[in-house]
N, C-alpha and C positions, 0 to 999 in steps of 0.2 A: 815261792815254796810254801810248804805247810808251816802252821804256826809252830809246831814242836821243833822242827828243823831250824827255823829262824832264831827261836830261843836257845837251842843247843849251840848254834854258832856265836851267839852273843856270849856264852860262857867260854868257849874256846878262844874267842877274841881277848877275853880278859886274861886268859892264860898266855896268849901270844904277847900281851902287854907286859909280861914278866921279862921280856927281852930288855925293857926300859929299866935301867938301874934304879931310878926314883920309885918305880912301882915295886920292883923286887925287894927293896929294902925298907918299904913303909907299909906295914899291914893295913893301916887305915886308908891309905891311897889305893892299895890293891882292892879293899872292898868297895870303895867308891867307884873304882873303874869296873868292877863286876856288875854293880847296879846300872851303871851308865850304859855299858855295853849290851846287857840283857834287855834293858828298856829300849835303847836305840835299835836293837835288832828287830823289835817288834813294832816300833813307833809308826812307820808308814801305814801299817794295817790298822791303826786305830780308826781309819775311815769306815770300818765295819759298823760303826755307829749309824751310818747312813741307812741301814736297814730299817730303822725306826721310822723313817719317812716314806717306806715303801720301796718295792723292788725297782721301779723305774728310776727313781732318785739314786739308788745304790748302783745300778749299772752305769749311770752317768758319772758317778763320783768315785767309785772304787777303783784304785790303782790309777788315779788321774793326778790331781794337783797334790796329793799327799806323797806322790812318788816323783814329782817334778824337780826341776833343777833348783828352784828357790827352796824347795822343801829339804834338799839335801843339806843345806846349811842352816836352815831355820830349825829343824828337829834337834840337832846337836846343841844349839843355843838353849832351846827350851828345856833340855834334859840336863845338860852339864851344869847349868848355873845353879839350880835348886839342889842337885847332888853335891856339888862342891860346897855349897852353904851348909847343908844338912851334915855333911861329914867333917866340916871344919877344914876344907882343902882348898880354900880360894887361892892360895898361893900357886896351886897346881891346876888352875882352870884350863890352861892351855893343853895339859896332857889329857884331861878329862874330855874337852872338846874334841881333841884329835881322835881319841878312842871312840867316842860316840859318833863322830863323822864316819870313821871306818865301818862301824856297825850299820849305819843307815845306808852308806853307798853300797856295802856288800848285799844287804837286803834287796835294794833296787836292782842291782846287777843280777842277782840270782833270779828274780821275778822276771827280768827281761829275758832270760834263757828259756823260759817255759812257753806253752802254747797260748795261754791267756794273754800275757804280755803286760805292758805298762805304757802310760803316756809320760815317758820319762824326758821328752824334750820339751815339754810345755815350759814357759808360755810361747815358745817360738813355733811350735806345731802341735796339733792334737792327735797327730798320728800315733797309732798304737804299734809299739815296737815288741815283737816277739820273735825269738831266734829259733824256737821249736827243737831246742837241743836237750833240754832236761825235763823229766817228768816232775809233777809238783812235789812228789816225795821221792828221794833217791836213796835207796836202801844202802848202797855202798858208801856214800857221803856220810849218811846218818851213823853208820856203824863205826866209821873211822873217827868222827868227832866225839861220838859216845864213848868209845874206848879210851880216847886220849883224856876226856874230862874225868872219867872214873879212875884212871891211873894216876891222874894229877891230884884230884880232890881226896880219893880214897886210900891211895898207897903212896902219897907224897912222891910221885914221879917228878922228874926234872922237866919243868915247864919249857926251859929254853931248848930242850931236845924234842919233846913230845909234839908241840904246836907248830914249830917250822915244818917238821915232817907231815903233821896232819894237813897243813894248808898247802905244802908242796904237792902231796898226793891229791888234794881237792882241785887244784888248778891243772894239774896233769890229767886228771879225769875229765875236766871240762873240755880240755883240748882234744882228748880222745873222742868225746862225744861229737864235738864240732866236726872232726874227721869223719866219724861214722855218718853224721847227718849229710855232709856233702856227698859222700859216696852213695848214700841211699837216694837222694835226689837225682843223681846221675843215672842210677840203676833203674829207677821208675820211669824216667823220661825215655831211657833207652828201650825198656821193655814194652811200653805202650806206644812209643813212637808217635807222641801226640803233643802238638804245640800248645802252649798255655802256661798259666801260672801253677806251679807246683808246690804244694806243702807236704812235707813229711814230718809227722808228729811222733814223739816218743811215747813209750809205755813204761810200766814198772818193770817190764823185762828188758834187759840190756840188748837183746837182739830182736825184738819185736817192735815193729813200727806201724804206723797207719799213714795212708797218703790220700791227699785230694789233689785233683788236677782240674782246674777250671779252663775249659776250652771255650771256643766261640759259642758253641750251641748247646753244651752240656757239661756236667760235672762227672768225673770219673772218681770212684772211691775204692779203697781196697787195703790190703794188709802186706807187710813185708815180714816174713818169718826167716831169720838168718838171711840167706841170699835169694830166697824165693819171692817173686812178686806175685801177688794174687789179686786179680781184679774181681770185685764183689758186686758193686752196684753202679748204675749209670742214671743220672737224674737229668732230665731234660729241662732247659731253661724255658720258663713261661713268659709270654708277653704280659705286661701290666695293663689288663683290661680294666673296665669301669668297676668290676667288683673288687679287685685288688686295690685300685686307686682309692676306693671309698674308705680304706683302712690306713692310708698313709698318714693321716693327720692324728691318729690315736696316739695317746702319750707313750704307751708301751712300744708301739712300733717306732716312734721317732727315737726313743731310748736305744732300741735295738739296732736301728740303722746307723746310730752314732758310734757303735761298737763292732757290729758284724762285718766281716770282709767278703765272705763267699756266700752270697745270699741266694737262697732257693726259696720260691714262694709259689704256693698252689691253692686252689679253692675247690670246694665241692658243695653241691647243693644238699641242703637238709630239709626237714619237713616244714620248718617255719621261715627258712631263708637260706643263709650261706655260711660256710665256715672257711675262713682264710687262714693258711698256715704260713708263717714266715720261719725260716730256718737258717742257721749259719752251718754250712756244709763242713767247715773246718773240724767241727766237733762230731763229725760222723763216728758212729761206732756200732759195730754188730748190726748192720742193715738198718739202722734207725738214726734219725737226726734229732738229737735229745735237747737241743737248745734253740729257743725261739719264742715267737709270739703266736698265740691262737686267738683269732677274733671272730666273734659271732655277729652277723649281720641279719636284720630282717629282710623282707621282700623289697622294702623300699630303700635298701642299703643304708639304713641307720644302724649305728653300733649299738648292739644290745649288751655285749660283754667282752672283755678280753683278758688274757693271762700272759704274762711275761715271765720267763725263767726256764728251768731245767724240767724237761719231761722224764725224769728219772729219780730213783731214790739217791740220797747223798752218798751211800756207800756203794752205788754201782758205778762202773766206769762209763765215760772217761773221767779221770781225775785232773782237773784244771783249776 
């Protein structure tokens, strides 16, 4: 999810911790829990510092080891110990560790539900896990948690009522979106009557989805608006000829191939050589393939330049 949502859920997790008598009756411990859960809710995304080493390193590193199984237990330790010491709450290190662990696990769980995904089963597998159920920003969830946090902090609302209700609604909403997603996958397969791997991806609109089907010879992409399946583009798969093969060893392409799942690659001749375009069809939007690598070759198939990343403005969809 987006940073603001993660931080907000850190606040509401601190409110949920008020169900614990020790937290409810100790203002100092409650403050420590707030710091620990807010930091813990964002901690896995500290890997954004990888951008300093370039986009290729960032693609390899982001949502990888920092969201892995060992990280679930290491982040809470790194956060709860200094927080407990700083607030003089070492006697409650177990509570602080448990609250921080809940924040980190919730962060990874929510990231797993969107289209970008996480490598959450490392070190056992580098597979990207993405359930394509939630958009990166969910207005409904954000509104629920924001309202609960404001009512608690601004109007002295009862945390023991507000936050169980907020989290109950949260998991009910996630279950509803999972059900919606399964229905839409079945709807797309039935409408197109095409065998292959089908991805249905959410948008900010609760009843608008995008889909991608990878069949044996081509990709099919389109939209679902309410119950209507609208096929928009068909992309043929291209054989990996010598021009495309000349780009496989490029650092950006190797980083892309380690992340991308539905790969479409094309090339065209230019005045001085060739331009090869690698794209991940999963992120198709509005008849464009906005994520991938563009490689420029000369006539002798030497790499002149390459660019990895999004071919769109940050504020343009898709938001992943």
